[in-house]
C-alpha positions in Angstrom: 156.5 60.8 151.9 155.5 57.2 151.5 151.8 57.3 152.3 149.0 59.8 152.2 145.5 59.9 153.7 142.2 60.4 151.9 139.7 61.8 154.4 136.2 61.5 152.9 133.4 63.5 154.4 129.9 62.3 153.7 127.2 64.9 154.2 124.1 62.7 154.4 124.3 60.8 156.6 127.1 62.8 158.2 130.2 60.7 158.7 133.9 60.8 158.0 136.1 58.0 156.7 139.9 58.1 156.6 142.0 55.7 154.6 145.7 55.7 154.2 147.3 54.7 150.9 150.8 54.2 149.6 152.0 57.1 147.4 153.2 54.6 144.9 150.3 52.1 144.3 151.2 48.4 144.8 148.6 46.8 142.6 148.3 46.8 138.8 144.8 48.4 138.7 145.9 51.2 140.9 149.1 51.8 138.9 147.1 51.8 135.6 144.6 54.4 136.9 147.4 56.5 138.3 149.2 56.4 135.0 146.1 57.6 133.2 145.8 60.5 135.7 149.5 61.4 135.4 149.2 61.6 131.6 145.9 63.6 131.9 147.3 66.1 134.4 150.6 66.6 132.5 148.7 67.5 129.3 146.7 70.2 131.0 147.5 73.6 132.6 147.6 74.1 136.4 143.9 75.2 136.3 141.1 73.6 134.2 137.8 71.9 134.1 137.6 69.0 131.6 136.0 65.6 131.1 138.1 62.6 132.0 138.8 61.0 128.6 139.9 57.7 130.0 136.5 56.8 131.6 134.2 54.7 129.3 131.0 55.4 131.2 129.3 58.6 132.2 130.5 62.2 131.6 132.8 62.7 134.6 134.7 66.0 134.7 137.5 67.2 136.9 137.8 70.8 138.0 141.4 71.2 139.0 143.5 74.1 140.4 147.1 73.6 141.7 148.6 76.4 143.7 152.0 77.3 145.3 152.8 75.6 148.6 151.9 72.1 147.6 148.2 72.5 147.6 145.4 72.0 145.1 141.6 72.0 144.7 139.8 69.2 143.0 136.1 68.7 142.2 134.4 65.9 140.3 131.2 66.5 138.3 128.9 64.1 136.6 126.6 65.5 133.9 127.5 69.0 135.2 126.4 68.2 138.8 128.9 68.3 141.6 129.7 64.9 143.1 132.6 65.9 145.3 134.8 68.9 146.2 138.1 68.6 148.0 141.6 70.0 148.7 144.9 68.3 148.5 147.4 69.5 151.1 151.0 68.3 151.1 152.1 69.6 154.5 155.0 71.5 152.8 153.6 74.9 153.7 151.4 75.1 156.8 149.9 78.5 155.9 148.8 77.2 152.4 147.4 74.1 154.0 145.3 76.1 156.5 144.1 78.5 153.7 142.9 75.6 151.7 141.1 73.9 154.6 139.5 77.2 155.5 138.3 77.7 151.9 136.6 74.3 151.7 135.2 74.8 155.2 133.6 78.1 154.1 132.4 76.8 150.8 130.7 73.7 152.3 129.7 74.8 155.8 129.7 78.6 155.8 129.5 79.9 159.3 128.3 76.5 160.7 130.6 75.0 163.3 131.8 71.5 162.4 134.7 69.3 163.3 134.2 67.1 160.2 137.0 68.9 158.4 139.5 68.6 161.2 142.3 66.6 159.8 145.8 66.4 161.2 147.2 64.0 158.5 149.7 65.2 155.9 149.8 64.7 153.0 146.0 64.7 152.8 143.2 64.7 150.3 140.2 66.2 152.3 137.3 65.3 150.0 133.6 66.1 150.6 131.1 63.8 148.8 127.7 65.4 148.1 124.5 63.5 148.8 122.8 63.8 145.4 124.4 60.8 143.7 125.5 58.1 146.2 125.8 55.6 143.4 128.8 57.6 142.1 130.6 57.7 145.4 132.6 54.5 144.9 133.9 55.6 141.5 134.7 59.1 142.9 136.6 57.6 145.8 138.8 55.5 143.5 139.4 58.5 141.2 140.2 60.7 144.3 142.7 58.2 145.6 144.4 57.9 142.2 144.5 61.7 141.7 146.0 62.2 145.2 148.6 59.5 144.6 149.8 61.2 141.4 149.7 64.7 142.9 151.6 63.8 146.1 154.1 61.7 144.2 154.9 64.7 141.9 154.9 67.2 144.9 157.3 64.9 146.8 159.6 64.6 143.8 159.6 68.4 143.3 160.3 69.0 147.0 163.1 66.5 146.9 164.7 68.2 144.0 164.3 71.6 145.6 166.0 70.3 148.8 168.9 68.8 146.9 172.3 70.5 147.2 173.2 72.5 144.1 175.9 71.0 141.9 179.3 72.5 142.4 180.8 74.1 139.3 183.5 72.1 137.7 187.0 73.6 137.5 
């Protein structure tokens, strides 16, 4: 797992952007933001909603829930208003991936038919940006990419460890 995709769904006007990133950032700014997220996530339980203490402006909160199967839910809020909602899917468990995509499809679109959430890429952060605060979208997109980088790197390391052959007992 060397790259991942962030597929951003804009609701108004309706459009989808997909950008591929390296799992390990190659620039210093990206590495710094990812390090902040890694520290933040490692200090918290698998499910929480908290302010991001490393941001100097605004009151951005992250609602986070990691689940079995290499999937997670992430939503960003600013002053208690949702800015984005998304799912991170690693591709390690197809059933978990489909459940997460189905959950976000139902939460955002209900029974309405849409192909905006069709996304074959794995690993993937499928992120929906809400129209209420377009000035926050660039920051949210940077935060989303950093969060996904950290998450997919950790999931990849865990999957690599799980797939490693067990050590043979010494005689």
